KELUM-397373 format. One record per atom (N, C-alpha, C, O): x, y, z; residue in one letter. Coordinates in steps of 0.05 Angstrom, whole numbers, plus 32768, in hexadecimal, padded with zeros to 4 digits. Example, Ala and Ser with C-alpha at 12.3 -4.5 7.8 and 13.67 -1.06 7.14 Angstrom:
REM residues 2
81087F8E809Ca 80F67FA6809Ca 81087FBE809Ca 811D7FBE80A9a 81017FD3808Es 81117FEB808Fs 81028001809Ds 810C801780A1s 
***
This chain:
REM residues 135
80117FE98000x 800080008000x 801280198000x 8026801A800Ex 800B802D7FF0x 801A80467FEEx 801680578007x 800380548015x 802A8069800Bx 8028807B8022x 8010808E801Ex 800A80958007x 800380958033x 7FEB80A68032x 7FF480C38033x 800280CB8046x 7FEC80D38020x 7FF380EF801Fx 7FDE8101802Cx 7FE28119802Ex 7FC880F58034x 7FB381058041x 7FBB810C805Dx 7FC980FD806Bx 7FB181238067x 7FB9812C8081x 7FA281368091x 7F8E813F8086x 7FA5813580ABx 7F93814380BEx 7F9E815F80C1x 7FB5816480BCx 7F8C817280C8x 7F95818D80CCx 7FA1819280E7x 7FA881A980EDx 7FA3817E80F8x 7FAC81828113x 7FC9818C8116x 7FCF8198812Bx 7FD981888101x 7FF581928103x 7FFA81AB80F2x 801081B480EFx 7FE481B780E7x 7FE781CF80D7x 7FEE81E780E9x 7FE581E88100x 7FFD81FA80DFx 8004821280EDx 8004822A80DAx 8006822780C2x 8002824280E7x 8002825B80D8x 8018826D80E4x 801A827080FCx 8028827880D2x 803B828C80DAx 803482A680CBx 802E82A680B3x 803582BC80DAx 802F82D680CEx 803F82EB80DCx 804682E880F4x 8044830080CEx 8051831880DAx 803B832A80E4x 8030833A80D5x 8033832880FEx 801C83368107x 80208354810Bx 800D8363810Dx 8039835D810Dx 803E837A8112x 8047838980F9x 804683A280FAx 804F837C80E4x 8058838A80CCx 8075839180CDx 807F839D80B9x 8083838C80E2x 809F839480E4x 80B2837D80EEx 80C9838280F2x 80A7836680F0x 80B6834F80FCx 80B5833780E9x 80A7833780D5x 80C5832380F0x 80C3830A80E2x 80A982FD80E9x 809D830280FEx 80A082EC80D7x 808782DD80DCx 808A82CB80F5x 809F82BF80F9x 807682CA8105x 807682B9811Dx 805C82A9811Dx 804882B08110x 805C8293812Cx 80458281812Dx 802E8290813Ax 8031829B8150x 8017828E812Ex 7FFF829A813Ax 7FF48287814Fx 7FF0826F814Ax 7FEF82918166x 7FE68281817Dx 7FC9827A817Bx 7FB9828A8171x 7FC282628183x 7FA782598187x 7F958259816Ex 7F7D825D8170x 7FA182558157x 7F928253813Fx 7F888236813Bx 7F9682238143x 7F7082338131x 7F648219812Ex 7F5D82108112x 7F5881F9810Dx 7F5E822480FFx 7F56821D80E4x 7F61823280D1x 7F63824980D7x 7F69822880B9x 7F70823B80A3x 7F68822F8089x 7F6582178085x 7F6482418076x 7F5D8239805Ax 7F6A824C8047x 7F718262804Dx 7F6E8242802Fx 7F7982518019x 7F6A824A8000x 7F6582327FFBx 7F62825E7FF1x 7F5282597FD9x 7F5F82677FC1x 7F66827E7FC1x 7F6382577FACx 7F6E82617F93x 7F5882617F7Ex 7F4C824C7F79x 7F5382787F71x 7F4082797F5Cx 7F4C82897F45x 7F6182967F48x 7F4082877F2Ex 7F4982967F16x 7F3182A47F0Ax 7F1B82997F08x 7F3582BE7F03x 7F1F82CC7EF4x 7F1982BD7EDBx 7F2B82B47ECDx 7F0082BA7ED4x 7EF782AD7EBCx 7EE482C07EADx 7ED182CA7EB8x 7EEA82C47E93x 7EDB82D77E83x 7ECD82C77E6Cx 7ED982B87E5Ex 7EB382CC7E6Ax 7EA382BF7E56x 7EA982CA7E3Ax 7EA582E27E36x 7EB382B97E28x 7EB982C27E0Cx 7EA982B17DF8x 7EB282AC7DE2x 7E9182A87E01x 7E8082987DF0x 7E7782A87DD8x 7E6D82BE7DDBx 7E79829B7DC1x 7E6E82A87DA8x 7E5782987D9Dx 7E5282827DA7x 7E4982A37D89x 7E3182967D7Fx 7E36827A7D73x 7E23826A7D72x 7E4D82757D69x 7E53825B7D5Dx 7E5D82457D70x 7E60822E7D68x 7E61824D7D89x 7E6A82397D9Dx 7E5482277DA6x 7E3D822F7DA6x 7E5B820D7DACx 7E4681FA7DB4x 7E4381F97DD2x 7E3081EC7DDCx 7E5382087DE1x 7E51820B7DFEx 7E5F82257E06x 7E6D82317DF5x 7E5C822D7E1Ex 7E6A82457E27x 7E8882407E27x 7E92822A7E2Bx 7E9782567E21x 7EB482557E1Fx 7EBF826B7E30x 7EB482827E30x 7ED482667E40x 7EDF82797E52x 7EFD827C7E4Dx 7F0A82697E44x 7F0882937E54x 7F2582987E55x 7F2B82A17E72x 7F1982AB7E80x 7F43829D7E7Ax 7F4A82A47E96x 7F5982BF7E97x 7F6682C87E84x 7F5582CB7EAEx 7F6382E47EB5x 7F7782DF7ECBx 7F8782CC7ECAx 7F7682F07EDEx 7F8A82EF7EF4x 7F8282DA7F09x 7F6A82D67F0Ex 7F9682CC7F14x 7F9082BA7F2Bx 7F8D82CA7F44x 7F9782E17F46x 7F7F82BF7F58x 7F7B82CC7F71x 7F8182B87F87x 7F7D82A07F84x 7F8A82C27F9Ex 7F8E82B27FB6x 7F8282C17FCDx 7F8882D87FD2x 7F7082B37FDCx 7F6482BE7FF4x 7F6282A88008x 7F6582908001x 7F5C82AE8021x 7F5982998034x 7F4F82A4804Fx 7F4782BB8051x 7F4F82928062x 7F468299807Dx 7F57828A8091x 7F638276808Bx 7F57829380AAx 7F60828380C0x 7F51828C80D9x 7F4882A380DBx 7F4E827A80ECx 7F3F82808103x 7F498270811Bx 7F55825B8118x 7F4282798132x 7F4A826B814Bx 7F3D82788163x 7F2682828161x 7F4B82798179x 7F4082818192x 7F4E829B819Cx 7F66829E8199x 7F3E82AD81A6x 7F4782C781B0x 7F5A82C281C8x 7F5582B281D9x 7F7082D281C8x 7F8482D081DDx 7F8E82ED81E2x 7F9982F981D0x 7F8A82F881F9x 7F92831381FEx 7FAF83168206x 7FB8832D820Cx 7FBE83018207x 7FDA8303820Ex 7FED82FF81F6x 8005830281F9x 7FE282FA81DFx 7FF482F681C7x 7FEB830A81B1x 7FD5831481B1x 7FFE831081A0x 7FF883218189x 7FE983108175x 7FF282FB816Cx 7FD18319816Ex 7FC1830B815Ax 7FC0831C8141x 7FD58329813Bx 7FAB831E8133x 7FAB832C8119x 7F9E83478118x 7F9A83538103x 7F9583528130x 7F88836C8130x 7F9883828123x 7F8E83908111x 7FB18385812Bx 7FC2839A811Fx 7FC583968102x 7FC583AA80F3x 7FC9837E80F9x 7FCC837980DCx 7FB4838180CCx 7FB6838980B5x 7F9C837F80D8x 7F84838680CAx 7F7E83A480CAx 7F6E83AE80BAx 7F8A83B380DCx 7F8383CF80DFx 7F9883E380D5x 7F9183FA80D2x 7FB083DA80CFx 7FC483EE80C6x 7FC883EE80A7x 7FD783FF809Dx 7FBC83DB8099x 7FBD83DB807Cx 7FD783D18070x 7FDB83D48057x 7FE983C6807Fx 800283BC8075x 8000839E806Ex 7FF3838F807Cx 800D83968058x 800E837A8051x 801F836B8065x 803283758070x 80178352806Ax 80258341807Dx 802F83278070x 8022831C805Ex 8046831D8079x 805083038070x 803E82EE807Dx 803782EF8094x 803882DA806Dx 802782C38076x 803382A9806Dx 803B82A78055x 80358296807Fx 803D827B8079x 802882688083x 80208269809Ax 801E82568072x 800A82428079x 801782278076x 801D821E8060x 801A8219808Cx 802681FE808Cx 801181E98090x 800381EA80A5x 800D81D6807Ex 7FFA81C18083x 800381AE8099x 7FF381A080A5x 801E81AD809Ex 8028819B80B2x 804281A780BEx 805681A980B0x 804181AE80D7x 805981BA80E4x 807181A780E4x 808781B080E7x 806C818D80E1x 8082817A80E1x 808E817680C6x 80A2816980C3x 8081818280B1x 808C81818096x 808F819E808Dx 808181A8807Bx 80A381AC8099x 80A681C98095x 80B081D08079x 80B481E78073x 80B481BC8068x 80BE81C2804Cx 80A681C78039x 80AB81CD8022x 808E81C48043x 807681C88032x 806481DD803Fx 805B81D98055x 806081F38030x 804F8209803Bx 8047821C8024x 8052821A800Ex 8034822E802Ax 802D82438018x 8038825D8025x 80368260803Dx 8042826F8014x 804E8288801Ex 8045829F800Cx 8043829C7FF3x 804282B68018x 803D82CF8009x 803782E5801Dx 803982E18035x 803082FC8012x 802883128024x 800A83168020x 7FFF8312800Ax 7FFD831D8036x 7FDF831F8036x 7FD6833A8042x 7FE583488050x 7FBD8341803Cx 7FAF83578049x 7F98834A8058x 7F848342804Cx 7F9A83498073x 7F86833B8082x 7F70834D808Dx 7F7483658091x 7F5883428091x 7F43834E80A0x 7F40833D80B9x 7F49832680BAx 7F34834880CEx 7F34833B80E8x 7F19833E80F5x 7F0B835280F3x 7F1083298103x 7EF8832A8113x 7EFB831A812Dx 7F0A8307812Ex 7EEC83238141x 7EEA8314815Bx 7ECD830D815Fx 7EBB831E815Bx 7EC882F58169x 7EAD82ED816Fx 7EAB82E5818Cx 7EBB82D38196x 7E9982F1819Bx 7E9582EB81B7x 7E7982E081BAx 7E6582EC81B1x 7E7682CA81C8x 7E5D82BD81CDx 7E5C82B481EAx 7E6F82A781F3x 7E4682BA81F8x 7E4482B28214x 7E4682948217x 7E4D828A822Dx 7E4082858203x 7E4082678205x 7E57825A81F7x 7E56824281F1x 7E6C826981F1x 7E83825D81E2x 7E9C826D81E8x 7E9C828381F3x 7EB3826181DFx 7ECC826F81E1x 7ECD828681CDx 7EC1828481B8x 7EDB829C81D5x 7EDF82B281C2x 7EF182A881ABx 7F05829B81B0x 7EEA82B08193x 7EF982A8817Cx 7F0382C0816Cx 7EF782D6816Ex 7F1882BD815Dx 7F2282D1814Ax 7F2282C4812Fx 7F2582AC812Cx 7F1F82D5811Bx 7F2082CB80FFx 7F2C82E180EDx 7F2982F980F3x 7F3982D980D9x 7F4482EB80C5x 7F3D82E080A9x 7F3F82C880A4x 7F3582F28098x 7F3382EC807Cx 7F4982FD806Ex 7F4E83138077x 7F5582F28059x 7F6B8301804Dx 7F6A82FF802Fx 7F5E82EC8023x 7F7783128022x 7F7B83128005x 7F9983168000x 7FA783238010x 7FA2830A7FEBx 7FBF830B7FE4x 7FC883287FDEx 7FBA83377FD0x 7FDF832F7FE8x 7FEC83487FE2x 800583437FD1x 801383567FC9x 800B832A7FCCx 802183217FBBx 801983067FB0x 800582FA7FB8x 802982FA7F9Ex 802482DF7F96x 802582CC7FAFx 803782CF7FC0x 801282BA7FB1x 801382A57FC6x 801E828C7FB9x 801282817FA6x 803482837FC3x 8043826D7FB7x 804482557FC8x 804882577FE0x 8041823D7FBCx 804482247FCBx 8061821C7FC9x 806D821B7FB3x 806D82167FE0x 8089820D7FE2x 808881F07FEAx 807981E87FFBx 809981E07FDCx 809B81C47FE3x 808881B17FD5x 808981997FDAx 
***
């Protein structure tokens, strides 16, 4: 049987430069991240075509990450309010540090407080540079 390439997200980590002036550091208490790659598609269907036809434009990269609020660590509030691009590293497995996505992002930030749950933080982001897969 071949080796299994599928993974659980339990070893995934996020590194980001939360202040805009330092090296990227591990974001504390994060529980989930996602990255989405899409490409603009333009309809160029003409009357003689037998189905719709598209051409592509620019690629896009956006994503999210979320976790639990912690008032003792730097999270992403500053990054969302000063308008500066931040370095971001998304590792699917902290034990396999040779494979990750890297780029700079412009993040947005939210906090959710619920009397019946733990406080959470979330960020949605858009690429400020090419987002590249390494490894």
